[in-house]
N, CA, C and O atoms as CSV, one atom per row, in Angstrom:
chain,resi,resn,atom,element,x,y,z
A,1,MET,N,N,86.891,63.421,133.778
A,1,MET,CA,C,87.995,63.831,134.622
A,1,MET,C,C,87.899,63.144,135.982
A,1,MET,O,O,88.907,62.756,136.572
A,2,ARG,N,N,86.676,63.003,136.461
A,2,ARG,CA,C,86.494,62.416,137.775
A,2,ARG,C,C,87.043,60.997,137.838
A,2,ARG,O,O,87.661,60.616,138.832
A,3,VAL,N,N,86.827,60.221,136.799
A,3,VAL,CA,C,87.291,58.823,136.783
A,3,VAL,C,C,88.815,58.766,136.752
A,3,VAL,O,O,89.424,58.003,137.502
A,4,LEU,N,N,89.425,59.562,135.896
A,4,LEU,CA,C,90.893,59.544,135.790
A,4,LEU,C,C,91.548,60.016,137.086
A,4,LEU,O,O,92.480,59.380,137.578
A,5,CYS,N,N,91.070,61.115,137.633
A,5,CYS,CA,C,91.671,61.641,138.865
A,5,CYS,C,C,91.445,60.698,140.044
A,5,CYS,O,O,92.337,60.500,140.869
A,6,SER,N,N,90.248,60.118,140.119
A,6,SER,CA,C,89.967,59.189,141.215
A,6,SER,C,C,90.849,57.946,141.135
A,6,SER,O,O,91.312,57.445,142.159
A,7,SER,N,N,91.077,57.454,139.937
A,7,SER,CA,C,91.958,56.295,139.763
A,7,SER,C,C,93.371,56.606,140.237
A,7,SER,O,O,94.008,55.792,140.906
A,8,THR,N,N,93.847,57.783,139.887
A,8,THR,CA,C,95.187,58.199,140.324
A,8,THR,C,C,95.240,58.303,141.842
A,8,THR,O,O,96.206,57.854,142.459
A,9,LEU,N,N,94.214,58.887,142.448
A,9,LEU,CA,C,94.206,59.074,143.899
A,9,LEU,C,C,94.110,57.757,144.660
A,9,LEU,O,O,94.740,57.602,145.706
A,10,ILE,N,N,93.333,56.808,144.151
A,10,ILE,CA,C,93.241,55.502,144.819
A,10,ILE,C,C,94.582,54.773,144.731
A,10,ILE,O,O,95.029,54.171,145.707
A,11,GLY,N,N,95.213,54.826,143.576
A,11,GLY,CA,C,96.551,54.241,143.440
A,11,GLY,C,C,97.541,54.909,144.373
A,11,GLY,O,O,98.400,54.252,144.961
A,12,GLU,N,N,97.415,56.198,144.502
A,12,GLU,CA,C,98.315,56.936,145.393
A,12,GLU,C,C,98.075,56.566,146.853
A,12,GLU,O,O,99.029,56.448,147.622
A,13,ALA,N,N,96.824,56.382,147.243
A,13,ALA,CA,C,96.523,55.976,148.622
A,13,ALA,C,C,97.146,54.620,148.932
A,13,ALA,O,O,97.698,54.419,150.014
A,14,LEU,N,N,97.058,53.694,147.987
A,14,LEU,CA,C,97.683,52.385,148.180
A,14,LEU,C,C,99.202,52.505,148.282
A,14,LEU,O,O,99.830,51.855,149.118
A,15,LEU,N,N,99.783,53.337,147.430
A,15,LEU,CA,C,101.224,53.552,147.475
A,15,LEU,C,C,101.644,54.135,148.817
A,15,LEU,O,O,102.655,53.720,149.383
A,16,ILE,N,N,100.886,55.082,149.326
A,16,ILE,CA,C,101.214,55.700,150.614
A,16,ILE,C,C,101.180,54.653,151.726
A,16,ILE,O,O,102.035,54.656,152.612
A,17,MET,N,N,100.190,53.757,151.676
A,17,MET,CA,C,100.105,52.715,152.693
A,17,MET,C,C,101.342,51.809,152.661
A,17,MET,O,O,101.924,51.508,153.703
A,18,PHE,N,N,101.734,51.381,151.465
A,18,PHE,CA,C,102.917,50.521,151.355
A,18,PHE,C,C,104.197,51.277,151.718
A,18,PHE,O,O,105.107,50.712,152.324
A,19,ALA,N,N,104.260,52.545,151.347
A,19,ALA,CA,C,105.439,53.351,151.684
A,19,ALA,C,C,105.545,53.556,153.190
A,19,ALA,O,O,106.650,53.638,153.726
A,20,ALA,N,N,104.410,53.639,153.875
A,20,ALA,CA,C,104.431,53.778,155.331
A,20,ALA,C,C,105.048,52.542,155.975
A,20,ALA,O,O,105.811,52.647,156.936
A,21,LEU,N,N,104.715,51.381,155.443
A,21,LEU,CA,C,105.301,50.143,155.975
A,21,LEU,C,C,106.817,50.124,155.784
A,21,LEU,O,O,107.556,49.684,156.665
A,22,VAL,N,N,107.269,50.601,154.634
A,22,VAL,CA,C,108.705,50.655,154.363
A,22,VAL,C,C,109.371,51.720,155.221
A,22,VAL,O,O,110.461,51.508,155.750
A,23,ALA,N,N,108.708,52.874,155.357
A,23,ALA,CA,C,109.282,53.976,156.139
A,23,ALA,C,C,109.485,53.588,157.599
A,23,ALA,O,O,110.440,54.037,158.234
A,24,MET,N,N,108.604,52.766,158.128
A,24,MET,CA,C,108.768,52.329,159.517
A,24,MET,C,C,110.046,51.523,159.695
A,24,MET,O,O,110.673,51.572,160.753
A,25,GLN,N,N,110.428,50.788,158.669
A,25,GLN,CA,C,111.605,49.938,158.762
A,25,GLN,C,C,112.902,50.667,158.438
A,25,GLN,O,O,113.947,50.373,159.018
A,26,LEU,N,N,112.831,51.624,157.505
A,26,LEU,CA,C,114.054,52.231,156.994
A,26,LEU,C,C,114.384,53.613,157.548
A,26,LEU,O,O,115.525,54.062,157.434
A,27,SER,N,N,113.413,54.290,158.140
A,27,SER,CA,C,113.693,55.653,158.593
A,27,SER,C,C,113.737,55.714,160.116
A,27,SER,O,O,113.330,54.785,160.813
A,28,ASP,N,N,114.243,56.836,160.601
A,28,ASP,CA,C,114.342,57.046,162.044
A,28,ASP,C,C,113.108,57.731,162.613
A,28,ASP,O,O,113.079,58.062,163.798
A,29,VAL,N,N,112.094,57.947,161.792
A,29,VAL,CA,C,110.865,58.597,162.229
A,29,VAL,C,C,110.059,57.613,163.079
A,29,VAL,O,O,109.942,56.440,162.725
A,30,PRO,N,N,109.505,58.084,164.197
A,30,PRO,CA,C,108.713,57.177,165.041
A,30,PRO,C,C,107.517,56.583,164.291
A,30,PRO,O,O,106.922,57.231,163.431
A,31,THR,N,N,107.182,55.349,164.633
A,31,THR,CA,C,106.100,54.628,163.969
A,31,THR,C,C,104.779,55.389,164.056
A,31,THR,O,O,104.031,55.445,163.080
A,32,THR,N,N,104.492,55.966,165.200
A,32,THR,CA,C,103.248,56.714,165.371
A,32,THR,C,C,103.173,57.880,164.400
A,32,THR,O,O,102.123,58.127,163.806
A,33,THR,N,N,104.259,58.588,164.236
A,33,THR,CA,C,104.290,59.728,163.317
A,33,THR,C,C,104.071,59.268,161.881
A,33,THR,O,O,103.333,59.899,161.124
A,34,VAL,N,N,104.716,58.169,161.513
A,34,VAL,CA,C,104.560,57.636,160.151
A,34,VAL,C,C,103.096,57.316,159.885
A,34,VAL,O,O,102.574,57.671,158.828
A,35,TRP,N,N,102.421,56.651,160.825
A,35,TRP,CA,C,101.039,56.254,160.595
A,35,TRP,C,C,100.082,57.439,160.637
A,35,TRP,O,O,99.092,57.455,159.906
A,36,ILE,N,N,100.359,58.421,161.473
A,36,ILE,CA,C,99.483,59.601,161.514
A,36,ILE,C,C,99.575,60.370,160.204
A,36,ILE,O,O,98.551,60.709,159.610
A,37,VAL,N,N,100.789,60.646,159.753
A,37,VAL,CA,C,100.976,61.403,158.509
A,37,VAL,C,C,100.453,60.605,157.314
A,37,VAL,O,O,99.771,61.153,156.448
A,38,SER,N,N,100.769,59.324,157.269
A,38,SER,CA,C,100.300,58.482,156.167
A,38,SER,C,C,98.784,58.353,156.179
A,38,SER,O,O,98.146,58.396,155.127
A,39,GLY,N,N,98.213,58.196,157.353
A,39,GLY,CA,C,96.763,58.081,157.467
A,39,GLY,C,C,96.048,59.335,157.000
A,39,GLY,O,O,95.020,59.255,156.327
A,40,ILE,N,N,96.588,60.491,157.353
A,40,ILE,CA,C,95.998,61.752,156.897
A,40,ILE,C,C,96.088,61.853,155.379
A,40,ILE,O,O,95.125,62.257,154.727
A,41,ALA,N,N,97.230,61.491,154.816
A,41,ALA,CA,C,97.406,61.559,153.358
A,41,ALA,C,C,96.473,60.579,152.648
A,41,ALA,O,O,95.878,60.922,151.626
A,42,MET,N,N,96.341,59.357,153.182
A,42,MET,CA,C,95.442,58.381,152.563
A,42,MET,C,C,93.990,58.840,152.653
A,42,MET,O,O,93.235,58.705,151.690
A,43,LEU,N,N,93.596,59.379,153.801
A,43,LEU,CA,C,92.236,59.896,153.975
A,43,LEU,C,C,91.962,61.050,153.020
A,43,LEU,O,O,90.877,61.148,152.447
A,44,LEU,N,N,92.949,61.921,152.852
A,44,LEU,CA,C,92.801,63.039,151.914
A,44,LEU,C,C,92.617,62.530,150.486
A,44,LEU,O,O,91.809,63.072,149.732
A,45,CYS,N,N,93.359,61.497,150.116
A,45,CYS,CA,C,93.201,60.907,148.776
A,45,CYS,C,C,91.781,60.393,148.570
A,45,CYS,O,O,91.164,60.652,147.536
A,46,VAL,N,N,91.268,59.668,149.549
A,46,VAL,CA,C,89.932,59.084,149.419
A,46,VAL,C,C,88.857,60.179,149.417
A,46,VAL,O,O,87.928,60.127,148.611
A,47,LEU,N,N,88.977,61.157,150.301
A,47,LEU,CA,C,88.000,62.250,150.335
A,47,LEU,C,C,88.030,63.068,149.053
A,47,LEU,O,O,86.994,63.519,148.564
A,48,LEU,N,N,89.220,63.253,148.521
A,48,LEU,CA,C,89.368,64.035,147.293
A,48,LEU,C,C,88.732,63.324,146.105
A,48,LEU,O,O,88.276,63.975,145.165
A,49,CYS,N,N,88.696,61.997,146.139
A,49,CYS,CA,C,88.022,61.243,145.065
A,49,CYS,C,C,86.564,61.665,144.935
A,49,CYS,O,O,86.055,61.825,143.826
A,50,GLY,N,N,85.900,61.842,146.057
A,50,GLY,CA,C,84.492,62.215,146.037
A,50,GLY,C,C,84.257,63.682,145.760
A,50,GLY,O,O,83.153,64.072,145.378
A,51,ALA,N,N,85.276,64.503,145.946
A,51,ALA,CA,C,85.100,65.949,145.796
A,51,ALA,C,C,85.839,66.511,144.590
A,51,ALA,O,O,86.050,67.721,144.506
A,52,ILE,N,N,86.232,65.661,143.665
A,52,ILE,CA,C,87.104,66.103,142.570
A,52,ILE,C,C,86.445,67.140,141.664
A,52,ILE,O,O,87.144,67.922,141.019
A,53,THR,N,N,85.124,67.160,141.604
A,53,THR,CA,C,84.446,68.130,140.739
A,53,THR,C,C,84.192,69.466,141.439
A,53,THR,O,O,83.706,70.404,140.807
A,54,ARG,N,N,84.503,69.565,142.694
A,54,ARG,CA,C,84.281,70.818,143.434
A,54,ARG,C,C,85.411,71.804,143.163
A,54,ARG,O,O,86.535,71.411,142.852
A,55,PRO,N,N,85.096,73.092,143.286
A,55,PRO,CA,C,86.144,74.101,143.080
A,55,PRO,C,C,87.283,73.927,144.094
A,55,PRO,O,O,87.042,73.699,145.279
A,56,GLY,N,N,88.487,74.034,143.623
A,56,GLY,CA,C,89.665,73.939,144.479
A,56,GLY,C,C,90.186,72.524,144.680
A,56,GLY,O,O,91.265,72.345,145.245
A,57,ALA,N,N,89.453,71.526,144.233
A,57,ALA,CA,C,89.878,70.141,144.453
A,57,ALA,C,C,91.157,69.819,143.690
A,57,ALA,O,O,92.013,69.091,144.191
A,58,VAL,N,N,91.290,70.352,142.493
A,58,VAL,CA,C,92.508,70.094,141.707
A,58,VAL,C,C,93.718,70.719,142.401
A,58,VAL,O,O,94.799,70.131,142.418
A,59,ALA,N,N,93.536,71.913,142.974
A,59,ALA,CA,C,94.635,72.560,143.703
A,59,ALA,C,C,95.036,71.746,144.929
A,59,ALA,O,O,96.222,71.623,145.236
A,60,VAL,N,N,94.056,71.195,145.623
A,60,VAL,CA,C,94.363,70.337,146.775
A,60,VAL,C,C,95.102,69.087,146.305
A,60,VAL,O,O,96.018,68.608,146.974
A,61,GLY,N,N,94.700,68.570,145.161
A,61,GLY,CA,C,95.397,67.413,144.584
A,61,GLY,C,C,96.848,67.740,144.268
A,61,GLY,O,O,97.738,66.920,144.496
A,62,TRP,N,N,97.086,68.938,143.742
A,62,TRP,CA,C,98.472,69.349,143.476
A,62,TRP,C,C,99.264,69.474,144.772
A,62,TRP,O,O,100.430,69.083,144.828
A,63,ALA,N,N,98.639,70.014,145.810
A,63,ALA,CA,C,99.321,70.119,147.109
A,63,ALA,C,C,99.674,68.729,147.641
A,63,ALA,O,O,100.735,68.529,148.232
A,64,LEU,N,N,98.781,67.788,147.423
A,64,LEU,CA,C,99.046,66.411,147.838
A,64,LEU,C,C,100.233,65.831,147.081
A,64,LEU,O,O,101.065,65.134,147.663
A,65,GLN,N,N,100.309,66.117,145.789
A,65,GLN,CA,C,101.435,65.622,144.986
A,65,GLN,C,C,102.757,66.227,145.469
A,65,GLN,O,O,103.767,65.530,145.565
A,66,ILE,N,N,102.740,67.507,145.766
A,66,ILE,CA,C,103.954,68.173,146.267
A,66,ILE,C,C,104.350,67.586,147.613
A,66,ILE,O,O,105.533,67.372,147.881
A,67,GLY,N,N,103.352,67.326,148.465
A,67,GLY,CA,C,103.633,66.708,149.762
A,67,GLY,C,C,104.249,65.330,149.613
A,67,GLY,O,O,105.127,64.947,150.386
A,68,LEU,N,N,103.791,64.595,148.629
A,68,LEU,CA,C,104.357,63.262,148.378
A,68,LEU,C,C,105.818,63.365,147.943
A,68,LEU,O,O,106.655,62.574,148.377
A,69,ILE,N,N,106.116,64.325,147.100
A,69,ILE,CA,C,107.504,64.523,146.664
A,69,ILE,C,C,108.374,64.952,147.843
A,69,ILE,O,O,109.491,64.462,148.007
A,70,VAL,N,N,107.859,65.868,148.663
A,70,VAL,CA,C,108.610,66.352,149.827
A,70,VAL,C,C,108.858,65.226,150.830
A,70,VAL,O,O,109.850,65.254,151.557
A,71,SER,N,N,107.961,64.233,150.874
A,71,SER,CA,C,108.171,63.119,151.791
A,71,SER,C,C,109.423,62.323,151.432
A,71,SER,O,O,109.851,61.455,152.192
A,72,GLY,N,N,110.004,62.619,150.281
A,72,GLY,CA,C,111.259,61.994,149.900
A,72,GLY,C,C,112.402,62.325,150.846
A,72,GLY,O,O,113.427,61.643,150.843
A,73,PHE,N,N,112.236,63.366,151.656
A,73,PHE,CA,C,113.263,63.686,152.643
A,73,PHE,C,C,113.286,62.641,153.758
A,73,PHE,O,O,114.314,62.438,154.404
A,74,VAL,N,N,112.151,61.980,153.979
A,74,VAL,CA,C,112.081,60.919,154.981
A,74,VAL,C,C,112.441,59.576,154.360
A,74,VAL,O,O,113.207,58.798,154.928
A,75,LEU,N,N,111.877,59.319,153.188
A,75,LEU,CA,C,112.107,58.069,152.481
A,75,LEU,C,C,112.502,58.420,151.045
A,75,LEU,O,O,111.636,58.754,150.235
A,76,PRO,N,N,113.790,58.351,150.719
A,76,PRO,CA,C,114.283,58.848,149.425
A,76,PRO,C,C,113.584,58.294,148.188
A,76,PRO,O,O,113.495,58.991,147.177
A,77,THR,N,N,113.091,57.072,148.241
A,77,THR,CA,C,112.401,56.538,147.055
A,77,THR,C,C,111.106,57.290,146.759
A,77,THR,O,O,110.583,57.203,145.648
A,78,MET,N,N,110.587,58.022,147.730
A,78,MET,CA,C,109.351,58.767,147.515
A,78,MET,C,C,109.554,59.930,146.555
A,78,MET,O,O,108.585,60.416,145.972
A,79,PHE,N,N,110.801,60.394,146.374
A,79,PHE,CA,C,111.042,61.431,145.366
A,79,PHE,C,C,110.594,60.923,143.997
A,79,PHE,O,O,109.821,61.577,143.297
A,80,GLY,N,N,111.088,59.760,143.638
A,80,GLY,CA,C,110.745,59.188,142.336
A,80,GLY,C,C,109.279,58.851,142.214
A,80,GLY,O,O,108.644,59.164,141.207
A,81,LEU,N,N,108.729,58.204,143.253
A,81,LEU,CA,C,107.308,57.854,143.214
A,81,LEU,C,C,106.432,59.103,143.219
A,81,LEU,O,O,105.389,59.142,142.568
A,82,GLY,N,N,106.864,60.118,143.956
A,82,GLY,CA,C,106.121,61.378,143.968
A,82,GLY,C,C,106.096,62.033,142.598
A,82,GLY,O,O,105.075,62.578,142.179
A,83,LEU,N,N,107.221,61.978,141.906
A,83,LEU,CA,C,107.267,62.537,140.553
A,83,LEU,C,C,106.377,61.755,139.599
A,83,LEU,O,O,105.719,62.341,138.739
A,84,VAL,N,N,106.355,60.435,139.746
A,84,VAL,CA,C,105.492,59.611,138.898
A,84,VAL,C,C,104.022,59.957,139.138
A,84,VAL,O,O,103.258,60.121,138.187
A,85,PHE,N,N,103.626,60.068,140.404
A,85,PHE,CA,C,102.224,60.391,140.684
A,85,PHE,C,C,101.889,61.834,140.328
A,85,PHE,O,O,100.745,62.122,139.975
A,86,ALA,N,N,102.843,62.739,140.409
A,86,ALA,CA,C,102.593,64.111,139.944
A,86,ALA,C,C,102.347,64.117,138.440
A,86,ALA,O,O,101.474,64.836,137.954
A,87,ALA,N,N,103.111,63.318,137.707
A,87,ALA,CA,C,102.904,63.216,136.262
A,87,ALA,C,C,101.553,62.572,135.959
A,87,ALA,O,O,100.849,63.013,135.051
A,88,LEU,N,N,101.189,61.539,136.706
A,88,LEU,CA,C,99.876,60.917,136.532
A,88,LEU,C,C,98.748,61.889,136.856
A,88,LEU,O,O,97.717,61.903,136.182
A,89,TRP,N,N,98.949,62.699,137.890
A,89,TRP,CA,C,97.939,63.698,138.267
A,89,TRP,C,C,97.770,64.722,137.144
A,89,TRP,O,O,96.650,65.088,136.788
A,90,TRP,N,N,98.888,65.174,136.595
A,90,TRP,CA,C,98.812,66.139,135.495
A,90,TRP,C,C,98.057,65.532,134.316
A,90,TRP,O,O,97.170,66.168,133.745
A,91,CYS,N,N,98.408,64.306,133.955
A,91,CYS,CA,C,97.718,63.635,132.841
A,91,CYS,C,C,96.231,63.479,133.132
A,91,CYS,O,O,95.398,63.716,132.257
A,92,SER,N,N,95.898,63.086,134.341
A,92,SER,CA,C,94.494,62.895,134.706
A,92,SER,C,C,93.709,64.195,134.594
A,92,SER,O,O,92.599,64.213,134.062
A,93,VAL,N,N,94.283,65.271,135.090
A,93,VAL,CA,C,93.600,66.569,135.045
A,93,VAL,C,C,93.521,67.071,133.605
A,93,VAL,O,O,92.452,67.470,133.141
A,94,HIS,N,N,94.636,67.052,132.911
A,94,HIS,CA,C,94.695,67.598,131.549
A,94,HIS,C,C,93.781,66.825,130.596
A,94,HIS,O,O,92.912,67.409,129.948
A,95,TYR,N,N,93.983,65.524,130.517
A,95,TYR,CA,C,93.198,64.731,129.576
A,95,TYR,C,C,91.753,64.559,130.036
A,95,TYR,O,O,90.848,64.454,129.209
A,96,GLY,N,N,91.533,64.531,131.347
A,96,GLY,CA,C,90.166,64.459,131.851
A,96,GLY,C,C,89.353,65.678,131.453
A,96,GLY,O,O,88.193,65.558,131.061
A,97,ARG,N,N,89.961,66.849,131.553
A,97,ARG,CA,C,89.267,68.072,131.128
A,97,ARG,C,C,89.008,68.060,129.630
A,97,ARG,O,O,87.939,68.473,129.181
A,98,ARG,N,N,89.969,67.593,128.860
A,98,ARG,CA,C,89.777,67.533,127.402
A,98,ARG,C,C,88.644,66.583,127.044
A,98,ARG,O,O,87.814,66.896,126.190
A,99,ILE,N,N,88.605,65.430,127.689
A,99,ILE,CA,C,87.533,64.467,127.424
A,99,ILE,C,C,86.178,65.059,127.811
A,99,ILE,O,O,85.196,64.894,127.087
A,100,ASP,N,N,86.126,65.748,128.955
A,100,ASP,CA,C,84.877,66.381,129.379
A,100,ASP,C,C,84.429,67.454,128.388
A,100,ASP,O,O,83.237,67.584,128.109
A,101,GLU,N,N,85.390,68.228,127.851
A,101,GLU,CA,C,85.057,69.251,126.859
A,101,GLU,C,C,84.509,68.616,125.581
A,101,GLU,O,O,83.525,69.099,125.021
A,102,ILE,N,N,85.132,67.551,125.124
A,102,ILE,CA,C,84.671,66.860,123.912
A,102,ILE,C,C,83.272,66.289,124.131
A,102,ILE,O,O,82.406,66.386,123.261
A,103,LYS,N,N,83.065,65.690,125.308
A,103,LYS,CA,C,81.754,65.125,125.621
A,103,LYS,C,C,80.687,66.217,125.659
A,103,LYS,O,O,79.590,66.026,125.135
A,104,ALA,N,N,80.996,67.349,126.269
A,104,ALA,CA,C,80.034,68.462,126.333
A,104,ALA,C,C,79.734,69.009,124.935
A,104,ALA,O,O,78.590,69.352,124.636
A,105,ALA,N,N,80.752,69.091,124.083
A,105,ALA,CA,C,80.534,69.588,122.728
A,105,ALA,C,C,79.648,68.630,121.933
A,105,ALA,O,O,78.799,69.071,121.158
A,106,ARG,N,N,79.838,67.333,122.118
A,106,ARG,CA,C,78.991,66.352,121.435
A,106,ARG,C,C,77.552,66.440,121.902
A,106,ARG,O,O,76.623,66.363,121.098
A,107,GLU,N,N,77.365,66.604,123.232
A,107,GLU,CA,C,76.017,66.723,123.772
A,107,GLU,C,C,75.342,67.996,123.287
A,107,GLU,O,O,74.143,67.996,123.010
A,108,ALA,N,N,76.110,69.092,123.182
A,108,ALA,CA,C,75.556,70.351,122.692
A,108,ALA,C,C,75.181,70.243,121.218
A,108,ALA,O,O,74.172,70.802,120.788
A,109,ALA,N,N,75.982,69.535,120.458
A,109,ALA,CA,C,75.689,69.369,119.033
A,109,ALA,C,C,74.477,68.471,118.824
A,109,ALA,O,O,73.712,68.667,117.880
A,110,ALA,N,N,74.302,67.491,119.700
A,110,ALA,CA,C,73.169,66.585,119.579
A,110,ALA,C,C,71.854,67.254,119.992
A,110,ALA,O,O,70.780,66.856,119.541
A,111,ALA,N,N,71.948,68.255,120.839
A,111,ALA,CA,C,70.723,68.915,121.352
A,111,ALA,C,C,70.196,69.978,120.432
A,111,ALA,O,O,69.182,70.608,120.733
């Protein structure tokens, strides 16, 4: 699960960086605000990569996905990209947990 979720979060951090560059050009939001909000979101993505196995990390990841979708009010294309990353997050969490369960069952059977 850690690998799948971390891959999604790193991709999302890159997307946020590129979206910040676009938002500066297309929206009326001040440049400083765009970089502060984007920087916090990118930092959260990177920090969450290292903490994905801790309790509550998946919930924080979901909050991040919702925040990305809500950012569509500033930059409308973020609605679509936010939905794509929310779907990727769901897949990463769902299938990552299934893979971890299968791996644990194999290790238990081998022991």
